[in-house]
N, C-alpha and C positions, 0 to 999 in steps of 0.2 A: 222279722226284722227287715227293714228296707235295705235295698242294695247298697245305698250310699247315704249314710245318715247325715253327713256334713254338707251335702250338696242337694238336699231335697228341693225339688222345684226348679233346679237349674239356675244359672247366673242371669243377671239382668243389669243393664246400664242405668236403669232408674234407681236413684238412691232410696234407701229406707231410713226413715227417722226412727231412732230407737230411744224411747223415753226410759230413763233408768239404766243407761248403758254401763254405769260403774257398779251396778249390783251384780249378784251372783249369776242369775239367769241372763241378765243384760250382757255381761261379759261373754258368756258362752254363745249367745245369739250373735253378737257382733263378730266373734271369731268365725262362726259358721258362714255368715254373710260375706266376710272378707275372703274366706277360702273359696267361695264360688264366684268371686269377682264382683260382688255387689257393693257399691259405695255406701258408707254409713254416715248419717248425720246424727251425732250423739247429742241428745237433749238431756241435760243434767242440772241438778240444783247446785252442785258444788264442783267447780272445775278443778280445784286442787285435789279433791278426792279422786276424781277421774284420772288425773295425772299420776297419782300415787298407786291406785288400786285397779284402775280400769284401762280401757284401750288408750293407746297413744296415737296422736295424729301423725299419720304417715309412717309409723314404724310399729313393730310388733309390741314393744314395750311390755307391760304386764298383761296385756290382753290382745285384742285384735286391732289392726289399724282402722282409723276412721277418717273420713274425708273432711269433716268439719265438727267443731264442738260449739254448741249453743247453750247458753245458760238460761234456765227458766224454772221458777219455783211453782209447782203445781198448786200450792196454797197461796201464792202471791198474786200480784196484779195480773189480770187476764191479758193485758197488752203484751207482756213479755212472752207468754206462751203462744199467743197469736203470731208474734214475729218469728218465733222459733219454728213454727209449723207452717208458715205462710206459703212455702213452695212444696209442701208435702203431698205426695200422692199415695204413699204407703207408710203406715205408722204401726210400730210395735210398741205397746205400752207394758213394761214389766213392773211399773210402780203398782202400788195397791189399787185394786179395782175401784175403790171408792173415788178415785180421781178420774174415772172414765167420763163422768158428766162434764168436767172441766175441759178434758181433751176434746170431746165432741163439740163443745161450744167454740173452742179455739181453732179447730182444724178446718181446712177447706171442705166444702160440702161433698166434693167428689172423692175425697181421700178414703182409702180402705183402712180400717182399724182392726188390729189383732191385739186383744188384751189378755192378761193373765189374771184369772180369778183364783178360786180355791175350792176344794171339796168341803172346806169348813162351812160352806153355806148349808150343808146338810145336818149340821150338829144338832143334837137334842137340847143343847144348852146355848142358846143364842148369845153372842157377844158382839163387841164393836167390830171385830175383824170379820166375822161371818156376815153381819148386817151390812157392812161396807161392800162386801162382795155382791150381795143381793142388790144393793143400790146400783152398782156399776153394771151388773147384768141387765137389770131392768132398763137402765138408760140406753144401753146399746140396742137391745131388742126393740124398744119403742122408737128408736131413731130411724129404723128402716135402712140404715147404712150398710153397704156390703162389708162383711167382716165377720169376726167371731170373738167370743170370749171363751178361752180354754180354762177348764177347772182342774188343775193338777192335784193329785193326792200328795202325800209327803214326798218332797223332792230330795234326792240324795245324789252325791257324786259331783256337785259343782265345786269349783275352787272356793274354799272358805265356807262351805256349807256347815251347818251346825246341827244336823240331825244324827246321822250315823257316827260322825266324828265325835260329837258330844257324848253319845251313848257309849262309844268305845272308851272314851276318857273316863267316864263314870265306872265302867266295868273294871277298869284297871285297879280301882281302889276298893271295890266291894268284895268282901269274902263270900257273900251270898247275894242273890238277886231278888229283891222284894218286888212282887207284882200284885196289883189289885185283881182279885178274882182269879188268881192263878195264871193271869196272862192269856186268857182264852179268847179275848176280843180279837177281831181280824183287822189286819192292816194290809195295804197294797201299795207300797212305795214305788215311785217312778224315778228312773235314772235320768239325770240331767240331759244326757245325750238324746233320750227319747223326747223329753220336753222340747228341746231345741228343734228336733226334726218335726214335731207336731206344729210348732209355731211357723216354721218355714213352709210346711205343707199348707197350712191355713192361709198364709200370706198369698199363695199362688193358686188357691182353689177357685174354680169358676162359679162363685156364689153371687147371686143377685141381691141378696139381703143378709141380715145378721143371723148368726148361729150361736148356740151355746152347747159346748161339748165337754164332757168329762174325759180327762186323760189320766190313766193310771198304769201301773206296772202290770206285767203278765200274771204275777202270782199274788193271790191273797193268802196270807199265812197268819197264824195266831201270833200275838205279840211275843209269846214265849219262844216260838220258833224264830221269829225275827231277831230277838236278842241273841239266840244261840248262833244264828248265821252271822250276825255282826261280829260276835266274839271270835268265831272261827276265822273270818276274813281278816280280822285284826291280829291274828296269831296269839290270842289269849287262851289260857287254860280254861276248861269248863268250870262254871260256878254252879252250885246248887241253887234251885229256885225255892222261894218261900212265898206263899200266898198270904197277903195281909189285907186288912180292911182299908178302903179308900181313905177314910177319915184319918187313920193313923199315918198313912203315907203322906197325906196332905200336911199334916202337922210336922212330919220330918222334913218336908220340902222347905219349910220356912227357915231352916237353919243353913241351907246350902249357900245363900249369899255371904255367909260369915266364915265359910271354910274355903281358904284360897285354892286348894287343889281340886275342888269339886265344881263341876259346871252348875250353873243356877237352874233350878227346876221350879216351875210355877205350880201352884195348887190346881189351877185350871187344866194344866197338862196331865196331871195325875187323874183327874176326873175323866178326861177324854180317852184315857186308856181303857175305859169300861165300855165304850161304844164301838160297834163294828164299823170299819171303814173299808168296805169291799164294794167294788163297782163293776158294772157291765162295760167292757171295753169294745164291744162290737161296734157301737157308733164311731168310736175313735178309729178303728180299722177301716170301716166302710167309708167314712167321710174324709179321712185324712190319708188313708193308705199306709198307716204306720202300725206295725206289730211290735210291741215293746219287748225288750230282752228280759230274760229271767232274773230273779232277784239274786241268786248266787253269782251269776255272771256279772251283774252290775256291781255287786259288793266287791268282787275280785278286782274289777277295773278301778273301783274307787280307792281301794287300799294299795294297789300296785302303783298308782300314780302319786302316792304320798311319799 
């Protein structure tokens, strides 16, 4: 773990343009930048949402203070995004990586870009999400622009995140825990604080060209162990586990939208529980200087902050 996770890279007078500042990772990154004295230019699609859920201009508000707020829709006219990024020298894009081509086209040629991708790019079952990550990665690598695309595994611990919190909500209602294949597949979640530290480290790294780096937590554990640790951190009594076929669980997932007290679960999520999601974090340590915290520590911090 780095010595000071919230100030990785030190402060700087040069502003950082944060695309997606009102999102979960965006809010955390803006808070970290503000803590180190770096001005933030928030580039968002919806200013009202930013005011309600994200950083407030000049005050802590619901997140971190920002110097300016600029509105631009990544799927809208290019002129608005170009205007929002016209004076940018350092850009962090927390929006989906499929938007990286648009950001590259709109940003000044000298601007450094740090984007968030996803380890979904490795899935055995390609989908729009994973394909969009590959599209954004390819665009950045082919651009030759200084910067990086960071591919986090499952992120937990952010304000409003719906991974471990959603799982804990589901466990509160289940008398037993049904898992495909007995929950033997591996997961390696990463705490939001480590994601933020990696982004800031990448922003200040002395790279002359683009990089693609996987960032993940310290521990790769079976999904069964992950569920057990989440239950413990949430203060829930242990539940017995039941191994069920994927098809049966996918069928059961179809009814979750109609049960008010249950979080919605997609059939594709059930299927992905069958593939290992464990990653080598040596490049993360070597390139970014970040050693992630352990899963139990991250879960304890997550539920203590609720």
